[in-house]
C-alpha positions as YAML, in Angstrom:
chain: A
units: angstrom
residues:
- id: 1
  name: MET
  ca: [90.64, 146.39, 140.53]
- id: 2
  name: MET
  ca: [87.91, 143.43, 140.42]
- id: 3
  name: ASN
  ca: [84.92, 144.28, 140.38]
- id: 4
  name: ASP
  ca: [80.91, 142.19, 141.44]
- id: 5
  name: ILE
  ca: [80.43, 141.47, 137.65]
- id: 6
  name: ILE
  ca: [80.02, 137.66, 135.80]
- id: 7
  name: LEU
  ca: [80.48, 137.73, 131.68]
- id: 8
  name: VAL
  ca: [79.59, 135.47, 129.55]
- id: 9
  name: PRO
  ca: [80.97, 134.77, 125.95]
- id: 10
  name: THR
  ca: [78.01, 133.00, 124.22]
- id: 11
  name: ASP
  ca: [77.82, 131.80, 120.57]
- id: 12
  name: PHE
  ca: [74.21, 131.10, 121.23]
- id: 13
  name: SER
  ca: [74.79, 126.84, 121.25]
- id: 14
  name: GLU
  ca: [73.23, 124.94, 123.74]
- id: 15
  name: VAL
  ca: [76.00, 124.89, 126.46]
- id: 16
  name: CYS
  ca: [76.84, 128.33, 126.34]
- id: 17
  name: MET
  ca: [73.14, 128.15, 126.98]
- id: 18
  name: ASN
  ca: [74.00, 126.27, 130.20]
- id: 19
  name: ALA
  ca: [76.79, 128.56, 130.92]
- id: 20
  name: ALA
  ca: [74.79, 131.39, 131.51]
- id: 21
  name: HIS
  ca: [72.67, 129.69, 133.12]
- id: 22
  name: GLN
  ca: [74.90, 128.44, 136.03]
- id: 23
  name: ALA
  ca: [75.98, 132.18, 136.14]
- id: 24
  name: ALA
  ca: [73.09, 133.62, 137.09]
- id: 25
  name: ASP
  ca: [72.62, 131.75, 139.11]
- id: 26
  name: ALA
  ca: [75.76, 131.83, 140.96]
- id: 27
  name: ALA
  ca: [75.39, 135.68, 140.48]
- id: 28
  name: ARG
  ca: [72.64, 135.37, 142.32]
- id: 29
  name: LEU
  ca: [74.03, 133.72, 145.04]
- id: 30
  name: LEU
  ca: [77.07, 136.30, 145.15]
- id: 31
  name: ASN
  ca: [75.01, 139.62, 144.88]
- id: 32
  name: HIS
  ca: [76.55, 139.94, 141.03]
- id: 33
  name: LYS
  ca: [76.01, 141.25, 137.75]
- id: 34
  name: VAL
  ca: [75.98, 139.05, 134.15]
- id: 35
  name: VAL
  ca: [77.02, 140.81, 131.60]
- id: 36
  name: LEU
  ca: [76.42, 138.14, 128.21]
- id: 37
  name: LEU
  ca: [78.79, 139.37, 125.20]
- id: 38
  name: HIS
  ca: [78.85, 138.08, 121.85]
- id: 39
  name: VAL
  ca: [81.77, 138.90, 120.15]
- id: 40
  name: ILE
  ca: [81.11, 140.27, 116.22]
- id: 41
  name: ASN
  ca: [83.07, 138.13, 114.07]
- id: 42
  name: ASN
  ca: [83.88, 136.05, 110.29]
- id: 43
  name: GLU
  ca: [81.10, 132.80, 111.15]
- id: 44
  name: THR
  ca: [78.74, 135.49, 113.15]
- id: 45
  name: ARG
  ca: [78.39, 137.34, 109.24]
- id: 46
  name: ALA
  ca: [78.36, 133.97, 108.18]
- id: 47
  name: TYR
  ca: [75.85, 133.39, 109.76]
- id: 48
  name: LEU
  ca: [73.99, 136.59, 109.18]
- id: 49
  name: LYS
  ca: [73.86, 136.23, 105.94]
- id: 50
  name: ASN
  ca: [72.81, 132.79, 105.10]
- id: 51
  name: GLU
  ca: [69.96, 133.33, 107.82]
- id: 52
  name: ASN
  ca: [69.60, 137.07, 105.84]
- id: 53
  name: LEU
  ca: [69.01, 138.78, 109.55]
- id: 54
  name: ALA
  ca: [70.06, 142.30, 109.45]
- id: 55
  name: PRO
  ca: [73.07, 142.46, 112.75]
- id: 56
  name: GLU
  ca: [70.58, 144.32, 114.49]
- id: 57
  name: SER
  ca: [69.52, 140.72, 115.28]
- id: 58
  name: ILE
  ca: [73.22, 139.98, 117.86]
- id: 59
  name: ASP
  ca: [72.33, 142.62, 120.12]
- id: 60
  name: ASP
  ca: [68.08, 141.88, 119.30]
- id: 61
  name: LYS
  ca: [69.07, 137.49, 120.34]
- id: 62
  name: LEU
  ca: [70.92, 139.13, 123.68]
- id: 63
  name: LYS
  ca: [68.47, 140.87, 124.98]
- id: 64
  name: GLU
  ca: [66.51, 138.30, 124.95]
- id: 65
  name: ILE
  ca: [68.50, 135.77, 126.27]
- id: 66
  name: ALA
  ca: [69.12, 138.43, 129.05]
- id: 67
  name: SER
  ca: [65.42, 138.36, 130.04]
- id: 68
  name: LEU
  ca: [65.26, 135.43, 130.37]
- id: 69
  name: LEU
  ca: [67.80, 135.07, 132.87]
- id: 70
  name: LYS
  ca: [66.66, 138.59, 134.81]
- id: 71
  name: SER
  ca: [63.21, 136.46, 135.45]
- id: 72
  name: LYS
  ca: [64.19, 133.32, 136.48]
- id: 73
  name: TYR
  ca: [67.13, 134.59, 138.48]
- id: 74
  name: GLN
  ca: [66.10, 137.55, 139.63]
- id: 75
  name: VAL
  ca: [69.45, 139.14, 138.55]
- id: 76
  name: GLU
  ca: [71.00, 142.30, 136.96]
- id: 77
  name: VAL
  ca: [72.00, 141.44, 133.94]
- id: 78
  name: ASP
  ca: [73.53, 143.73, 130.91]
- id: 79
  name: THR
  ca: [74.51, 142.62, 126.98]
- id: 80
  name: LEU
  ca: [78.01, 143.61, 125.20]
- id: 81
  name: THR
  ca: [78.63, 142.67, 120.83]
- id: 82
  name: ARG
  ca: [82.07, 143.24, 120.46]
- id: 83
  name: GLU
  ca: [83.48, 143.15, 117.18]
- id: 84
  name: GLY
  ca: [86.93, 141.01, 116.07]
- id: 85
  name: SER
  ca: [88.60, 137.91, 117.77]
- id: 86
  name: ILE
  ca: [87.21, 135.95, 120.13]
- id: 87
  name: PHE
  ca: [90.66, 134.83, 121.36]
- id: 88
  name: THR
  ca: [91.48, 138.60, 121.78]
- id: 89
  name: GLU
  ca: [88.12, 140.47, 123.17]
- id: 90
  name: ILE
  ca: [86.31, 138.62, 126.11]
- id: 91
  name: GLY
  ca: [90.53, 138.72, 127.68]
- id: 92
  name: GLU
  ca: [89.85, 142.62, 126.80]
- id: 93
  name: VAL
  ca: [86.71, 143.23, 128.28]
- id: 94
  name: VAL
  ca: [88.35, 141.30, 131.27]
- id: 95
  name: LYS
  ca: [90.04, 143.86, 131.36]
- id: 96
  name: ASP
  ca: [88.35, 146.87, 130.25]
- id: 97
  name: MET
  ca: [85.34, 146.02, 132.50]
- id: 98
  name: GLY
  ca: [87.28, 144.44, 135.73]
- id: 99
  name: ILE
  ca: [85.40, 142.00, 135.16]
- id: 100
  name: GLY
  ca: [85.64, 138.78, 138.74]
- id: 101
  name: LEU
  ca: [84.57, 135.54, 136.96]
- id: 102
  name: VAL
  ca: [84.06, 134.51, 133.38]
- id: 103
  name: TYR
  ca: [81.81, 131.65, 133.22]
- id: 104
  name: LEU
  ca: [82.58, 129.55, 129.32]
- id: 105
  name: GLY
  ca: [80.77, 127.28, 127.82]
- id: 106
  name: THR
  ca: [82.30, 124.61, 125.73]
- id: 107
  name: HIS
  ca: [81.19, 121.85, 123.22]
- id: 108
  name: GLY
  ca: [81.94, 120.77, 120.12]
- id: 109
  name: LYS
  ca: [81.18, 121.62, 116.35]
- id: 110
  name: VAL
  ca: [77.26, 122.92, 116.85]
- id: 111
  name: GLY
  ca: [77.84, 126.87, 117.55]
- id: 112
  name: LEU
  ca: [77.63, 129.70, 115.96]
- id: 113
  name: GLN
  ca: [81.83, 129.83, 116.89]
- id: 114
  name: HIS
  ca: [83.76, 127.12, 117.76]
- id: 115
  name: LEU
  ca: [84.46, 127.02, 121.18]
- id: 116
  name: THR
  ca: [86.21, 123.53, 122.44]
- id: 117
  name: GLY
  ca: [89.39, 122.29, 122.13]
- id: 118
  name: SER
  ca: [91.96, 124.00, 121.11]
- id: 119
  name: TYR
  ca: [90.61, 127.50, 121.02]
- id: 120
  name: ALA
  ca: [88.19, 127.35, 124.46]
- id: 121
  name: LEU
  ca: [92.05, 126.98, 125.86]
- id: 122
  name: LYS
  ca: [92.91, 129.01, 123.63]
- id: 123
  name: VAL
  ca: [90.02, 132.04, 125.05]
- id: 124
  name: VAL
  ca: [91.61, 130.53, 128.73]
- id: 125
  name: THR
  ca: [94.43, 132.38, 128.69]
- id: 126
  name: SER
  ca: [93.07, 135.12, 127.12]
- id: 127
  name: SER
  ca: [91.93, 136.26, 130.48]
- id: 128
  name: ALA
  ca: [92.90, 137.24, 133.02]
- id: 129
  name: ALA
  ca: [90.71, 136.74, 135.20]
- id: 130
  name: PRO
  ca: [89.62, 132.51, 136.43]
- id: 131
  name: THR
  ca: [87.41, 131.44, 133.84]
- id: 132
  name: ILE
  ca: [85.28, 128.26, 135.14]
- id: 133
  name: VAL
  ca: [85.10, 126.27, 131.91]
- id: 134
  name: VAL
  ca: [81.37, 124.60, 131.29]
- id: 135
  name: GLN
  ca: [79.96, 121.44, 129.37]
- id: 136
  name: LYS
  ca: [76.38, 121.15, 128.81]
- id: 137
  name: ARG
  ca: [75.85, 118.88, 132.37]
- id: 138
  name: GLN
  ca: [73.98, 121.12, 133.80]
- id: 139
  name: PHE
  ca: [74.31, 122.27, 137.67]
- id: 140
  name: GLU
  ca: [73.14, 124.44, 140.26]
- id: 141
  name: GLY
  ca: [72.84, 126.29, 143.94]
- id: 142
  name: GLY
  ca: [76.59, 126.98, 143.21]
- id: 143
  name: PHE
  ca: [80.02, 125.07, 144.54]
- id: 144
  name: LYS
  ca: [79.42, 122.45, 148.10]
- id: 145
  name: ASN
  ca: [82.59, 119.78, 146.57]
- id: 146
  name: ILE
  ca: [85.93, 121.81, 145.21]
- id: 147
  name: VAL
  ca: [88.33, 119.35, 144.02]
- id: 148
  name: LEU
  ca: [91.56, 121.19, 144.62]
- id: 149
  name: PRO
  ca: [94.42, 118.34, 143.14]
- id: 150
  name: ILE
  ca: [98.07, 119.71, 144.44]
- id: 151
  name: THR
  ca: [100.65, 117.89, 142.20]
- id: 152
  name: SER
  ca: [103.56, 121.08, 141.74]
- id: 153
  name: GLU
  ca: [104.55, 122.76, 144.63]
- id: 154
  name: ALA
  ca: [105.13, 125.87, 141.96]
- id: 155
  name: GLY
  ca: [101.51, 128.59, 142.58]
- id: 156
  name: PRO
  ca: [98.81, 126.70, 143.98]
- id: 157
  name: LEU
  ca: [99.20, 129.36, 146.45]
- id: 158
  name: GLU
  ca: [97.19, 131.80, 144.44]
- id: 159
  name: LYS
  ca: [95.40, 128.74, 143.33]
- id: 160
  name: THR
  ca: [94.90, 127.80, 147.51]
- id: 161
  name: ARG
  ca: [93.78, 132.07, 147.98]
- id: 162
  name: TRP
  ca: [90.77, 130.87, 144.90]
- id: 163
  name: ALA
  ca: [89.67, 127.87, 146.73]
- id: 164
  name: VAL
  ca: [89.34, 130.19, 150.05]
- id: 165
  name: TYR
  ca: [87.50, 133.30, 148.32]
- id: 166
  name: ILE
  ca: [85.26, 131.23, 146.61]
- id: 167
  name: ALA
  ca: [84.06, 128.07, 149.29]
- id: 168
  name: LYS
  ca: [83.67, 131.59, 151.80]
- id: 169
  name: LYS
  ca: [81.24, 132.66, 149.48]
- id: 170
  name: PHE
  ca: [79.09, 129.41, 148.58]
- id: 171
  name: ASN
  ca: [80.42, 127.47, 151.97]
- id: 172
  name: ALA
  ca: [81.49, 125.36, 150.10]
- id: 173
  name: THR
  ca: [84.56, 121.96, 151.24]
- id: 174
  name: ILE
  ca: [87.27, 121.37, 149.61]
- id: 175
  name: HIS
  ca: [89.02, 118.37, 149.41]
- id: 176
  name: VAL
  ca: [92.48, 118.24, 148.76]
- id: 177
  name: TYR
  ca: [94.48, 115.71, 145.75]
- id: 178
  name: LEU
  ca: [97.78, 115.58, 146.11]
- id: 179
  name: VAL
  ca: [99.86, 113.38, 144.17]
- id: 180
  name: GLY
  ca: [100.50, 109.53, 145.90]
- id: 181
  name: ASP
  ca: [104.08, 110.16, 144.01]
- id: 182
  name: ALA
  ca: [105.29, 113.39, 144.79]
- id: 183
  name: ASP
  ca: [108.61, 114.69, 146.91]
- id: 184
  name: ASP
  ca: [109.40, 116.37, 149.85]
- id: 185
  name: SER
  ca: [107.84, 119.52, 148.58]
- id: 186
  name: VAL
  ca: [105.03, 119.18, 146.73]
- id: 187
  name: TYR
  ca: [103.91, 117.04, 150.88]
- id: 188
  name: ASN
  ca: [105.56, 120.51, 152.40]
- id: 189
  name: ALA
  ca: [103.20, 121.97, 149.85]
- id: 190
  name: ALA
  ca: [100.23, 120.94, 150.87]
- id: 191
  name: LYS
  ca: [100.14, 121.11, 154.94]
- id: 192
  name: GLN
  ca: [100.70, 125.08, 154.10]
- id: 193
  name: ILE
  ca: [97.63, 124.64, 151.55]
- id: 194
  name: SER
  ca: [96.25, 122.64, 154.16]
- id: 195
  name: GLY
  ca: [97.66, 125.33, 156.77]
- id: 196
  name: TYR
  ca: [95.63, 128.92, 155.15]
- id: 197
  name: PHE
  ca: [91.93, 126.43, 154.99]
- id: 198
  name: ALA
  ca: [92.14, 125.79, 158.61]
- id: 199
  name: LYS
  ca: [93.69, 129.67, 159.45]
- id: 200
  name: ASN
  ca: [90.49, 130.79, 157.77]
- id: 201
  name: ASN
  ca: [88.11, 128.51, 158.75]
- id: 202
  name: VAL
  ca: [87.29, 126.71, 155.29]
- id: 203
  name: SER
  ca: [86.37, 122.82, 155.47]
- id: 204
  name: TYR
  ca: [88.46, 120.54, 153.96]
- id: 205
  name: THR
  ca: [89.39, 117.18, 153.07]
- id: 206
  name: GLU
  ca: [92.86, 115.55, 152.55]
- id: 207
  name: LYS
  ca: [93.55, 112.22, 149.97]
- id: 208
  name: ILE
  ca: [96.39, 111.17, 148.28]
- id: 209
  name: SER
  ca: [95.56, 109.31, 145.18]
- id: 210
  name: GLU
  ca: [96.70, 105.94, 144.37]
- id: 211
  name: LYS
  ca: [100.67, 105.81, 141.99]
- id: 212
  name: SER
  ca: [99.45, 106.71, 139.05]
- id: 213
  name: SER
  ca: [100.32, 107.08, 135.73]
- id: 214
  name: ASN
  ca: [97.08, 108.96, 134.76]
- id: 215
  name: PHE
  ca: [96.79, 111.51, 137.18]
- id: 216
  name: SER
  ca: [94.13, 113.29, 135.59]
- id: 217
  name: LYS
  ca: [91.92, 110.34, 135.22]
- id: 218
  name: GLN
  ca: [92.31, 110.03, 139.01]
- id: 219
  name: VAL
  ca: [91.36, 113.32, 139.50]
- id: 220
  name: ILE
  ca: [88.36, 113.33, 137.59]
- id: 221
  name: ASP
  ca: [87.45, 110.33, 139.30]
- id: 222
  name: TYR
  ca: [87.76, 111.61, 142.94]
- id: 223
  name: ALA
  ca: [86.50, 114.35, 141.72]
- id: 224
  name: THR
  ca: [82.95, 112.39, 140.40]
- id: 225
  name: SER
  ca: [82.99, 110.57, 144.08]
- id: 226
  name: THR
  ca: [83.07, 112.92, 146.13]
- id: 227
  name: ASN
  ca: [79.90, 114.49, 143.99]
- id: 228
  name: ALA
  ca: [82.26, 117.67, 143.30]
- id: 229
  name: ASP
  ca: [80.92, 119.97, 141.39]
- id: 230
  name: LEU
  ca: [84.40, 122.22, 140.46]
- id: 231
  name: ILE
  ca: [86.99, 121.29, 139.49]
- id: 232
  name: MET
  ca: [89.97, 124.13, 139.86]
- id: 233
  name: ILE
  ca: [93.55, 124.27, 138.49]
- id: 234
  name: MET
  ca: [96.11, 126.12, 138.14]
- id: 235
  name: THR
  ca: [97.02, 126.73, 134.49]
- id: 236
  name: ASN
  ca: [101.01, 125.53, 134.46]
- id: 237
  name: PRO
  ca: [102.33, 127.60, 136.70]
- id: 238
  name: GLU
  ca: [105.07, 126.61, 135.99]
- id: 239
  name: LYS
  ca: [105.43, 128.40, 133.12]
- id: 240
  name: GLY
  ca: [105.33, 131.63, 135.03]
- id: 241
  name: PHE
  ca: [103.46, 134.46, 134.60]
- id: 242
  name: SER
  ca: [104.52, 136.16, 130.72]
- id: 243
  name: THR
  ca: [103.72, 132.68, 128.86]
- id: 244
  name: PHE
  ca: [102.15, 129.56, 128.99]
- id: 245
  name: LEU
  ca: [100.77, 126.67, 126.91]
- id: 246
  name: LEU
  ca: [98.42, 123.90, 128.45]
- id: 247
  name: GLY
  ca: [99.12, 120.76, 128.85]
- id: 248
  name: SER
  ca: [97.28, 118.01, 128.53]
- id: 249
  name: TYR
  ca: [96.75, 116.58, 132.47]
- id: 250
  name: ASP
  ca: [94.88, 120.94, 131.90]
- id: 251
  name: GLU
  ca: [92.90, 119.55, 128.93]
- id: 252
  name: ASP
  ca: [92.17, 116.49, 130.67]
- id: 253
  name: ILE
  ca: [90.97, 117.51, 133.36]
- id: 254
  name: ILE
  ca: [88.83, 120.98, 131.38]
- id: 255
  name: PHE
  ca: [87.04, 118.45, 129.46]
- id: 256
  name: ASN
  ca: [86.67, 115.79, 131.63]
- id: 257
  name: THR
  ca: [83.97, 112.82, 130.63]
- id: 258
  name: SER
  ca: [82.26, 113.40, 134.19]
- id: 259
  name: GLN
  ca: [80.91, 117.01, 132.27]
- id: 260
  name: ILE
  ca: [82.33, 118.91, 136.02]
- id: 261
  name: PRO
  ca: [82.90, 122.50, 135.76]
- id: 262
  name: VAL
  ca: [86.51, 123.67, 135.50]
- id: 263
  name: MET
  ca: [87.87, 127.05, 137.40]
- id: 264
  name: CYS
  ca: [91.24, 127.27, 135.71]
- id: 265
  name: ILE
  ca: [94.12, 129.77, 137.15]
- id: 266
  name: ASN
  ca: [96.04, 131.65, 135.10]
- id: 267
  name: PRO
  ca: [99.73, 132.37, 136.38]
- id: 268
  name: ARG
  ca: [99.32, 136.44, 136.51]
- id: 269
  name: LYS
  ca: [99.89, 139.31, 138.89]
- id: 270
  name: PHE
  ca: [96.40, 140.21, 138.98]
- id: 271
  name: ASN
  ca: [94.83, 137.88, 141.07]
- id: 272
  name: TYR
  ca: [97.63, 138.29, 143.13]
- id: 273
  name: GLU
  ca: [96.35, 142.00, 142.92]
- id: 274
  name: ILE
  ca: [92.50, 141.76, 143.18]
- id: 275
  name: LEU
  ca: [92.13, 139.45, 145.79]
- id: 276
  name: GLY
  ca: [94.24, 141.00, 148.10]
- id: 277
  name: LEU
  ca: [95.09, 137.88, 150.56]
...
């Protein structure tokens, strides 16, 4: 079951703070609750030792952030600590609490924990709930323009269902962006997606990219030109529901230089069940 809760893992870095603010802003618009999570691991313990701080200081930091978010956004904010690995504990919290959405701040080597590159991707794939990956760029006011790249006939319906869900919640426009050298099956999938948007009264546009070997760059350029505040991707649906890896296309999109937030949807049956569409 998906509950009206947004989870924000944090290592107290600037970019994680930005993710917390964006999550609280979204929670205000969605009437959701925010849960701030810090996973106490070896990096945390080393930090506490080096700074000569008591373990309770982690709870104090979380409560300080929670108080700030409550005051600024008028939303309910809870705090939570877990001991273990960020690669397993975040996913476990998502399942245990029925989290509906995760906001993950990703950054360079500045921060208590290395939520960057392959580390961040591993966290993304551990979550049954969609994860919105946020960089340092600040956004507010929810989502108004969402880019939905279509590269394959496999898996897009699940991503499309989430697009409808988010678009309706935020009254957003979906910009369908189709790879330029697609075959007939992909074009047919795009038609079905557009029909699904029309059926659900969602505002949308359609565009086919120029033929290129670098579709990820085209997606980012298109998202930038449309002032997109979210890109939605399915993390390699061709790999199936059980195990899959993120490819270079996914990484290029997630860590895009325009720093547009990216909603990553893992191809899991959980997503069909919680949406009920």
